[in-house]
C-alpha positions in Angstrom: -70.3 50.2 283.9 -70.7 48.6 287.3 -74.3 48.6 288.6 -75.4 48.1 292.2 -77.6 48.9 295.1 -77.0 50.6 298.4 -79.1 51.0 301.6 -79.2 52.5 305.0 -81.5 49.7 306.3 -84.2 52.0 307.4 -86.4 51.4 310.5 -89.2 53.8 309.9 -93.0 53.3 309.8 -94.4 51.9 306.6 -96.5 54.9 305.4 -99.3 52.6 304.2 -99.7 50.4 307.4 -97.8 52.3 310.1 -95.9 49.1 310.9 -92.3 49.5 312.0 -90.0 46.5 311.2 -87.7 45.6 314.1 -83.9 45.6 313.6 -83.6 41.8 313.6 -86.2 41.4 310.9 -84.8 44.3 308.8 -81.3 42.8 308.9 -82.7 39.4 307.8 -84.4 41.1 305.0 -81.3 43.0 304.1 -79.3 39.8 303.8 -81.9 38.4 301.4 -81.7 41.6 299.3 -77.9 41.3 299.0 -78.2 37.6 298.2 -80.7 38.4 295.4 -78.6 41.2 294.0 -75.8 38.7 293.7 -78.0 36.1 292.0 -79.3 38.6 289.4 -75.8 39.6 288.4 -75.4 43.1 290.0 -71.9 44.2 290.6 -71.9 46.0 294.0 -74.0 46.2 297.2 -73.3 49.0 299.7 -74.5 49.3 303.3 -74.4 52.7 305.1 -73.3 53.5 308.7 -75.6 55.4 311.0 -76.0 55.8 314.7 -79.7 56.7 314.9 -82.8 54.8 315.9 -84.3 55.1 312.3 -81.5 53.0 310.7 -80.4 49.4 311.5 -76.8 49.4 310.6 -74.0 51.0 312.7 -71.4 48.4 311.8 -71.4 47.8 308.0 -68.5 45.4 308.0 -70.4 43.0 310.3 -73.4 43.0 308.0 -71.3 42.6 304.9 -69.4 39.7 306.5 -72.7 37.9 307.0 -73.6 38.7 303.4 -70.2 37.3 302.2 -71.2 33.9 303.4 -74.3 34.0 301.3 -72.9 35.4 298.1 -70.3 34.5 295.5 -69.4 37.4 293.2 -70.9 40.7 294.2 -68.6 43.3 295.6 -69.4 44.4 299.2 -68.8 48.0 300.3 -69.7 50.4 303.0 -71.8 53.3 301.8 -70.4 55.0 303.8 -68.0 54.3 306.6 -68.0 57.5 308.7 -64.2 57.7 308.8 -64.1 61.1 310.7 -65.4 59.5 313.9 -63.8 56.1 313.6 -60.3 54.7 314.0 -58.8 54.1 310.5 -56.7 51.2 311.8 -59.8 49.4 312.9 -61.7 50.3 309.7 -58.9 48.7 307.7 -58.8 45.6 309.9 -62.6 45.1 309.6 -62.6 45.4 305.9 -59.4 43.4 305.4 -61.1 40.6 307.4 -64.2 41.0 305.2 -61.9 40.8 302.1 -60.5 37.5 303.3 -63.9 36.1 304.1 -65.4 37.2 300.8 -62.5 36.0 298.6 -61.4 39.5 297.7 -64.7 41.4 297.3 -64.5 44.1 300.0 -64.3 47.8 299.5 -64.3 50.8 301.9 -66.4 53.9 300.8 -65.1 56.6 303.2 -67.1 59.7 303.9 -67.8 62.3 306.5 -71.4 61.3 306.8 -74.6 63.2 306.4 -75.5 63.0 310.1 -73.5 64.0 313.1 -74.5 61.6 315.9 -71.3 59.6 315.7 -69.1 62.6 316.5 -70.2 63.1 320.1 -70.8 59.4 320.5 -67.1 58.7 319.9 -65.8 61.8 321.5 -65.0 63.9 318.4 -65.4 67.6 318.1 -67.6 68.8 315.3 -65.4 71.9 314.9 -62.7 69.5 313.5 -65.2 68.1 311.0 -63.0 68.4 307.9 -59.6 68.1 309.6 -60.7 64.8 311.1 -61.6 63.3 307.8 -58.5 64.5 306.0 -56.2 63.2 308.7 -57.9 59.9 309.1 -58.0 59.3 305.4 -54.3 59.9 305.4 -53.8 57.2 308.1 -56.2 54.7 306.4 -54.1 55.0 303.2 -50.9 54.6 305.1 -52.1 51.4 306.7 -53.3 50.2 303.4 -49.9 50.9 301.8 -47.5 49.4 304.4 -47.8 46.4 306.8 -45.8 48.3 309.4 -46.8 51.9 310.0 -45.1 54.9 311.4 -47.5 57.9 311.5 -48.4 61.0 313.6 -51.3 63.4 313.5 -53.3 65.9 315.6 -56.4 63.9 316.4 -55.1 60.4 317.2 -52.2 58.9 319.1 -49.1 58.3 316.9 -48.1 54.9 315.6 -44.4 53.9 315.8 -43.5 51.1 313.5 -46.5 48.9 314.4 -47.8 46.1 312.2 -51.5 46.1 311.2 -53.2 42.8 310.6 -54.7 40.9 308.9 -53.7 42.0 305.4 -56.4 41.7 302.7 -56.4 39.6 299.6 -56.7 42.6 297.4 -53.6 44.7 297.1 -54.5 47.4 297.6 -57.8 47.2 299.4 -60.1 49.5 297.3 -60.9 52.8 299.0 -63.5 55.1 297.5 -64.2 58.6 298.7 -67.9 59.6 298.9 -68.6 63.3 298.2 -71.8 65.3 298.4 -70.8 68.3 296.5 -67.9 70.0 298.3 -65.2 71.1 295.8 -62.3 70.6 298.3 -63.4 67.0 298.9 -63.5 66.4 295.1 -60.0 67.8 294.6 -58.7 65.8 297.6 -60.0 62.5 296.1 -58.6 63.3 292.7 -55.2 64.4 294.0 -54.9 61.2 296.0 -55.8 59.1 292.9 -58.9 57.7 294.7 -62.1 56.8 293.0 -65.0 59.1 294.0 -68.6 58.3 294.6 -70.7 61.4 293.9 -74.0 61.5 295.7 -76.8 63.1 293.6 -79.9 63.2 295.6 -81.5 66.5 294.7 -81.7 69.2 292.0 -80.6 68.5 288.4 -77.7 66.0 288.0 -76.2 68.1 285.2 -75.1 70.7 287.7 -72.7 68.2 289.2 -70.8 67.7 285.9 -68.1 70.2 287.0 -67.3 68.0 290.0 -66.6 65.0 287.7 -64.2 67.1 285.6 -62.6 68.6 288.7 -61.9 65.1 290.1 -60.3 64.0 286.8 -58.3 67.2 286.5 -57.0 67.0 290.1 -55.7 63.5 289.4 -54.1 64.6 286.1 -52.3 67.5 287.8 -51.1 65.2 290.6 -49.6 62.8 288.1 -52.1 60.1 289.1 -53.8 57.6 286.8 -57.4 58.8 286.2 -59.5 57.2 289.0 -62.9 55.7 288.6 -66.1 57.8 289.1 -69.3 56.6 290.6 -72.8 58.2 291.0 -75.0 57.3 293.9 -78.7 58.2 293.6 -82.1 57.6 295.1 -84.5 55.6 292.9 -86.9 52.7 292.5 -87.9 50.3 289.7 -91.3 48.7 289.2 -93.0 47.0 286.2 -94.6 50.3 285.0 -93.7 53.9 285.5 -97.0 54.8 287.2 -96.6 51.9 289.7 -93.0 52.9 290.4 -93.9 56.5 291.2 -97.0 55.6 293.2 -95.1 53.0 295.3 -92.0 55.2 295.9 -93.6 58.5 296.6 -95.0 58.1 300.1 -92.0 56.2 301.6 -89.7 58.7 300.0 -91.6 61.8 301.1 -92.1 60.4 304.6 -88.3 59.9 305.1 -87.3 63.1 303.4 -89.8 65.1 305.5 -88.6 63.3 308.6 -85.0 64.5 307.9 -86.3 67.8 306.7 -87.9 68.6 310.1 -84.4 68.4 311.6 -82.9 70.6 308.9 -85.6 73.1 308.1 -86.7 71.8 304.7 -90.2 72.3 303.4 -92.4 69.2 303.1 -92.2 67.4 299.8 -95.2 67.5 297.5 -96.3 64.9 295.0 -95.7 67.4 292.2 -92.1 68.0 293.4 -91.5 64.3 293.5 -92.9 63.8 290.0 -90.7 66.5 288.7 -87.7 64.8 290.3 -88.3 61.5 288.5 -88.2 63.1 285.0 -85.2 62.7 282.8 -83.4 65.8 284.1 -84.3 65.2 287.7 -82.3 63.5 290.5 -84.5 60.5 291.4 -84.1 57.4 289.2 -87.6 56.1 289.4 -89.7 54.4 286.8 -90.1 51.3 284.6 -87.0 49.3 283.7 -86.9 51.1 280.3 -87.1 54.5 282.0 -84.5 53.7 284.6 -82.1 52.4 281.9 -82.7 55.6 279.8 -82.0 57.8 282.8 -78.8 56.1 283.8 -77.6 56.3 280.2 -78.6 59.9 279.9 -76.5 60.7 283.0 -73.6 58.6 281.5 -73.5 61.1 278.6 -73.0 63.8 281.3 -70.5 62.2 283.6 -68.9 59.2 281.7 -69.0 57.5 285.1 -67.8 53.9 285.8 -70.3 52.9 288.4 -73.9 53.6 289.3 -75.5 52.7 292.7 -79.2 53.1 293.4 -80.8 53.4 296.9 -84.2 51.8 296.6 -85.3 52.0 300.3 -85.1 55.7 300.9 -88.0 55.2 303.3 -89.6 52.0 304.4 -90.9 49.9 301.5 -92.4 46.4 301.9 -89.6 43.8 301.6 -91.3 42.1 298.6 -91.3 45.4 296.7 -87.6 46.0 297.3 -86.9 42.4 296.2 -88.9 43.0 293.0 -87.0 46.2 292.3 -83.6 44.5 292.7 -84.8 41.7 290.4 -85.9 44.2 287.7 -82.7 46.2 288.1 -80.5 43.2 287.7 -82.4 41.3 284.9 -83.9 44.1 282.8 -82.1 47.4 283.5 -78.5 46.2 283.9 -78.2 44.3 280.5 -79.5 47.3 278.6 -77.1 49.8 280.3 -74.1 47.5 280.0 -74.6 46.9 276.3 -75.0 50.6 275.5 -72.1 51.7 277.6 -69.9 49.1 276.0 -71.0 50.3 272.5 -70.2 53.9 273.5 -66.7 52.9 274.7 -66.1 51.0 271.4 -66.6 54.2 269.4 -65.2 56.8 271.8 -61.8 58.3 271.0 -59.1 56.2 272.7 -61.7 53.6 273.7 -62.8 55.5 276.8 -66.3 56.2 277.9 -68.3 58.7 275.7 -68.9 62.0 277.5 
């Protein structure tokens, strides 16, 4: 199983001190986090795209290109690129360039986004929310497939036999589809043979199991090779379980309450948070032993190929994020990899145990 970290590079007040880190400092810290993740042997680092004052990254490819110069092996992905409001040709060019700079380590994780600011910013109509994503994903895959592209759609000017450059080292450039729980999106990813990143950020993860099966079945019915499955979750690792919960709760609740005020959610209580970090809850928070146990518990449910964890749901001190990355890479990852490999060795056909 591939293991990694993703972040939205938050710019919110530290709940303990009230201090707000500026975007320049946050981006410097972020590059140190990616560099450390590479050094401790993690497989993937993802950076999200947002167009809000409480997040520092609106151009993931630019940040990841800076990280490429400071890393040697870790894969570098958006998490996500808001494809619905962007130009797929430009997205491809940005990540093809990143692929060349990184020696073949770039990926695109395409999604519709959990916020809507980019739609009016780039002149898109929210009434076309799903159609925009479907059409632009089609164009992104067409550009990935052929150097010279002829294409026409409803929401963008047509392309008549134009070349798209540069071409990446990886053929094809990996494109994942990020899904939050919409069955039609799951089926689309499977039917196109695309790997899917399933966001599990609330409720009981077991209720998402049908989406994993739906993704695989859609690929089978379309005659596609079975694509990879990833799980993206909120979490945190500290030396002890109590310390992990105590350090994570206030930043986590502060950020979720901030978003909740926009969406009509009730404020999060400590008891709700503590329930969410149990074995059957959504948040992967605890000591290295507990985090490894929870990832492996979910692997029994999903049989997934990748797990990405978002440590900085709200603002945490940089030193704490760095320690969490260190523990995740040096103590959690070896345990998970050994057990998943052992399960694959005994599963029918050599596949992951379900």
